N, C-alpha and C positions, 0 to 999 in steps of 0.2 A: 703688832711687832714686837713689842716688849715681851710678850708670852713666848714667842718664838725663841727668844734669847735662853729663856729657863727651862726648855724641855730636856728631860730625862735622857740620857743615852739608852738606847735599848737594841742597838744591834753593834757589829764590829764598825760598821760603816760610820756609825755616830761616834764611837770613841777614836778612830781614825781621824774624823773631822775635827774634832776637839785636840787630839794631839797637833794638828797640823798647825792650827792657830798659836799652840804654846811654845813649839819648838823652833828653833832655828832652822832656816831652810837646809843646811848641810847635814844636819843631824836627822831631821825627818827624812829627807831623801836616803840617808844611809839605811836607816830602819825599813822604809817604805819599799824600796827599789829592790830590783834584781839583775841578772846578768844580760848583757846584750839587750837585744829588743824587748826582753821581758816576756817573750812567749810563754815560757815554761811557768812564771810567776802567774800568767793569767791563767793558765791551763790547769794549774793546782785547784784554783777556787771552783772554775767553771766545770771540773770533771766531777767534785763532789756535787756540785749543784745537779748534775745530769744524772745522779744515782737515785732511782726512784724508790720509795719506800712502799710498802704495801699494807694499806689500811685495812685493819680487821675490827668490827665492831661487837658490841655485846659481849665484852671479855671484861671480867671483874678487875677493875683497876682501882680499888678504894685501898690497896696497900701496895704501894710503888717503891722500889728499891733500885736505885741508880748505882748501888757499890758494887765493885768487884776486887778480887785478890790479884796483886801484882807483887811476884818475888816475895811471897810470905808476908805481904803487908795488905792489909784491907783499905781500899782507897773509898772515899765518899762518892767518887764519880771516875769514869777511865780516862781522866786527865792528868797531864804532866805539865809544869811550866817547863818549857824547853830552855836550853842554854841560849843565850844572847850577848855576842861580845859588845862590850860596852854598854850593855842593856841600863847599868846604873847611873849613865849621863843623862836617862831622860826623868829624873826625879831625884832630889835629895838622898843619896844613900840609897839608889834604887833596888839592889839585890836584897838589902836588908828589910825595905818595905815588901817586897815581893814575896819573899819567905813568910813575913808574917800574915798576908795574905792567904798564901797556901796553906800555912798550918791551919790557920782559920777555917778554910774551906775542905781540910782533911785530904788534901793532895799532896804530892812531891812538888818540891822545886829543886831545878838543876841550875847548879852555878857553873858559869863558863871559866876556862882557863885564863880569858882575857877580859874577865868581867871586873868591874871598877871595885867593888868591897871583895876582902880578902875573905878566905875560907874562915879564918878565926873571928871576923866579924860577923859574919852570918852565922855561925856556929853559936853566938851568943843570944841569938833571937829566942831559941828553945832547945829542948833536948829533943826534939823529932828530928829523925834523920833527913838529912838532905843529898841529894845525888851531886856529883861533880863531872863535869866534862874535861876531856883531856884531849890537847893537842900532842903528837909527838914531837918532842925537842932532840936536837942533835946531841945533846950532851945527856945521855941515859942517866946520869947520875943525877942531875938535877930532876929528870922524871920520876926517879925513885924516892927523892926526898919530897916533891909533891904527893906523889901515894902514901908517904909515911905521914905526912902532914893531914892528908885527907883522913885516912884510917883512925888518926888520933882525935880527929874532930867528928867522929861518928859516921863517917860516910861508908855506907856497905854497897853503893852501887854506883860503879863507874861508865861512864858514857864515853868512848874512844870514838872520835869522829875522823872517819876514813875517805873522806871525799875531798880532801884540801892538798892533794899532791901540788897544784899549783892554784894559785887566786883566780877566780872567775873576772872576766872583762865587765865591769859594771859602769855603765856610762853616766848615771847619775853622779857616782862619785868622781870621775873624772871630770866632769863640768864643775862639781864644786870644789875641786882642789884638794879632796880627801885621798885620791889614789897616787901611787907612788911614793908612799911613805911621809906625805905631807900631814896627814890626820887632821882633824879638825879644829887645832889651833896652828894649822899652817895657813897658807895664802888662799883660803877660799875665797870664792869671788865676791860674796856679798861682804865680806869684812866687818867692820865694827857696826856697820847698818844693821846687820841682821841681828846683832845682840841688842840694839838699841830699840828694834821693833817687837822684841820679845824680853821685857824687862823682867817678868815674873821667873820665866827660867833662868835668865842671866843672873839674877840676885840670889834664888833659891838654889841653884844647882852650881852656877858658875863662879859666884862668890863663898857661898856658904856651904858647898856640897863637897868640898874636898876632903881629901887629895883626890886628883883626877888621875892616878896610876893604874895599872893593871897590877891590883892589890896583891894576886895570887903568886905574881912572879915580880914584884918589886925590890925583895932582897937580892935578885940574881942579875938586877940590872945595875950595874956599877955607875957612877957620877951621872945617874939621870937626874934631869933638871927639868924636864916637861914633858907631857906625853908622847911627843913625836920622838924621843929616845925610847920609850918604850916599844912604840911601832917600829922603829929601826931595829931594835934589838930582835923582837919576834920575828921580822922580816928575815934576819940572818939565822935564827934557830930553829924557825919551823923546817920540817925534814923532809924534804920531797922524794927521799929514796926508800920510804917505808913501804915494806911487802907483808906478804902473810906470816914470814918468818918472824917478823917484828910482833905480828899479834901473837904468836906463839910463845915469844919472850914475854908479853905484857900478861899473858894466861899466867905463866909460870909465877911471876911477882906481884900480881894482885890477887889477894886471897878471896875478895868478894865478888859480887856479881859483876859479869863484865857484858856489858850492851854496844853492839857497833853500829853506830850511826851512819848513814850514807849508803845504805845498799838499795840499788835499783836493777840488779841484774840476777835472774835466778842461778847461775852458777855461782855467783858471789856470793848468794844467800846460802847455798849448800857448803861453800868454801867456809863460811863463818860457823856453821855447825861443826863442820870437820874440825876447826881449830879449839873449839871448846867453849865458845862463845856462849853466855845463857840466854841471850836475847839480840835481838837486832832491830833497828828503827829504819824502815822503809822511807827513804827520804832523798830528796834532790837538793838538799841545804837550801830549801824554800825558795827554789828557783834563782839563787845566787851564784851558782858555780858555772854549769854547762847549760846555756839556754838551749833550746830546742828537743831537750830531752824528755821521756813520759813522765805524765803527772804520777803523784804517788797513789792517787785512786785507781789509775789505771793499772799500776804495778802491783799493788797489794794483794788482790786476788790470786794472780798468778804465782807469787812468791809463797802465797798461803797453801796454794795447791801443790807446792813443791816441799816444803819444809814446815808447814804449820804445825804438823804432828810432833816435830823435833825440837822446837825452839819457843821462845815467846817473842811474839811479833807485835811490834809498835809502829806507829805510823806519824808523820808529820807533813806539814806543808799543805796550807789551801783549808785547814780546819778552822771553820770561822762561827761555829753555833755547836748548841747541845745536839741538834738534830744530825750534823755531821759526826757526832760522836757515836750516835746510834748506828749509823753508815758504815764507820770505821769497824765497829764490832761485827755487824753482819758480814763485812768482806774479808774478817779473819783477822783482825788485830785484838790485842787483850787491852789496849789502851791507846790515846793519841796524844801528841805533844802539840804544845802551840807556843810560839815565839811571837811574832807581829802582834797578837792580839793582847798579850800580857803586857807588852813594853808601851803599846798605844794606849792602853788604859791607864798605865801607870803615869804615861806622859800626861794625860788629860786630866789626871785628878789625885794622883798618888793611890796611898794604900786603899783608901776608900773607895775609889773609882774601880780599882782592880776587883776588889771585894764584890762590888756592885756588878761586875762583868761574869765573874765565877758564878755566882748566884743566877745570872740570867742564864749561861750555860746549862745549869742544873735545872732551871725550870723548863728550857727548852727540851731538855732530855728527856723530863718526865713528861711532856706532852707527846713526844715522839714515841715513846715507850707504851703510854696509855692507849694510844690510836693505833698501834700496830699489833697490839693484842699480847705484847711481851712486857707486862708490868714488873719484871725482875731483869735488868740488864745482864745477868749470868745466863739468860736464856736466849739470848738475841744470836741468831745466827742468820743463815742464808733465807729462811722463812720470812724474814723482816724486810726482804727486798721482793718488788714485783718480780714474779715469774721464777722467786725463789723456792 
């Protein structure tokens, strides 16, 4: 029994298990859950599992290279830490720890507009550039100020989320009292007992990890007293009227790389190219928006067939291992993003656990490359798939 308590995490499921033990229920469910009955959430992972690789033997695998080029930057593997709202609540100053782990692994970290740590704090980690994710706000003046700050702190790649015209119906958040603007500091069902049952998190993050507001927009939320004020402000400021014309405006005011996150339709993919986006992320928001839509593994090859030669394709949703990274490359992506995995690992054991998880992704990817007869990641294509 004692030995079982000291087992090292070896998979996403292991990090998720450890995170569930450490986090208050409302926060774990916020990260772990999806929209509606979570059909799309389950479909995302199931469809990556269903993609079959083609094993090839007696190919020299003595020299392995997982690296790829993305937007002029060499990545140690085709992986980006995706933007996760409130991701910094899973560990003390979580986004800072995530940036350090990403730097050490040689991959980009993308900071969310509604992350806990402000870009100014994240930028102090190192001079290595990070990505920034933006939601469109009704006050375009604030948007331009945020973009100017991002540029000043070395951001060259902007990820703009396009699938949040309305917020998905998330049953777990409703049950825990997080929906409707209450937020995690509102009247969630388990109350103070939840904190008492998770003293490590309550002390390390709850008491010592402040401030707990949304750092990137703190200066714009007047008279804010607690995170509920931030949530109310963002609820009134998120712009549901955004159209392709607004993307054209954004393209004019943002001089760096522009990546649109939330493309799940071939026609939308073509329009993304037409408005001048440098890339797009095939994404259904991790199954957190419209339940019942297609998985990203199902849509990636269709979108790749339509626009893969005209843009830089990325994908997220359900990527749980280095083997999945190889599958993503084979289906037409240049790289993949992960959200839940990095946040779960951070919750499980901070920067050290996240670094371990990233090492496991790379190790798993090396295994997949070596046994598909494609030891160089840049050579991965449809031939890596069964029947390809």
